[in-house]
N, C-alpha and C positions, 0 to 999 in steps of 0.2 A: 504493500500500500504506500501511497505518497507520505512523505514526512512533512508535517506542519511546522515550518521553521521560519523565523523572521529576524532580520538584523534590526534591532531597535533604533539604530542611528540613521536609517536611510529615509525616513519620512520627514522631510524638511518642513513641510507645512505644519505637521503635528509638533515638531520640536520647537519651532518659533512661536506657535500659539501657546504652548504650555510654558515655555520660558518667559514669555511676555506676561501671561496672566497669573502665573504662580511663581516659578523660580527655575533657573537652569538646574538647580540641585534636584528638582523633582521630575525631570523629563523621563527618566527610565522607570522610576518607582511608580509614577502615575500610570504608565502603560501596563506595567505588571499587575497593578491593582485591578485593571480592567480585563486583562487577557491571560494572566498567569493562573495555572491550575496545579493542584497537588500532583507531584510526579513529573511535571515539566522540568526542563533543564535550563538553567541560566548560565551562560558562559560570559563572565565579566572580565574585561581587560582594562588594566590601569597601570601605566608606567610607574607612577609613584606609589600606587596602592592606597592612596589617601583621597582620591577624588570623591567629593561628597555625593555626586550623582550616582556613582557606582556603589558607594557604601549604602546609600538609601535603597537602591535597587536590591542589593544583597539582603537588607533587612526585610523588605517586602517578600522576597523569595523565601526567606526563612519562615515568616509568618504564614505563608501559603503552603508550606511544606514542599517546596520545590527543591530540586537537586541543584546545588550551586557549585560552580567551578570558577576559581579566580586565577588569572595570570597577572602577576605583578612584577615590578622591578625589584631591585635588591632591598629597598627599604620598606616595602609594602607589607 
């Protein structure tokens, strides 16, 4: 069967709307609140490991009992 997968960073209309109305820190967390489900996988990438938008997305994934994988730089 097909794999339901989406890169959260590619919908520029959504990203600009959410960052304008809420905060850039909320862009990925807000999308996961709407579309994430238990058992889904979140692959989060942050060079620093400290990006607030990535950390908030990881928090939402944990709340929704999603599987989270993070790739970070050496200090993350």
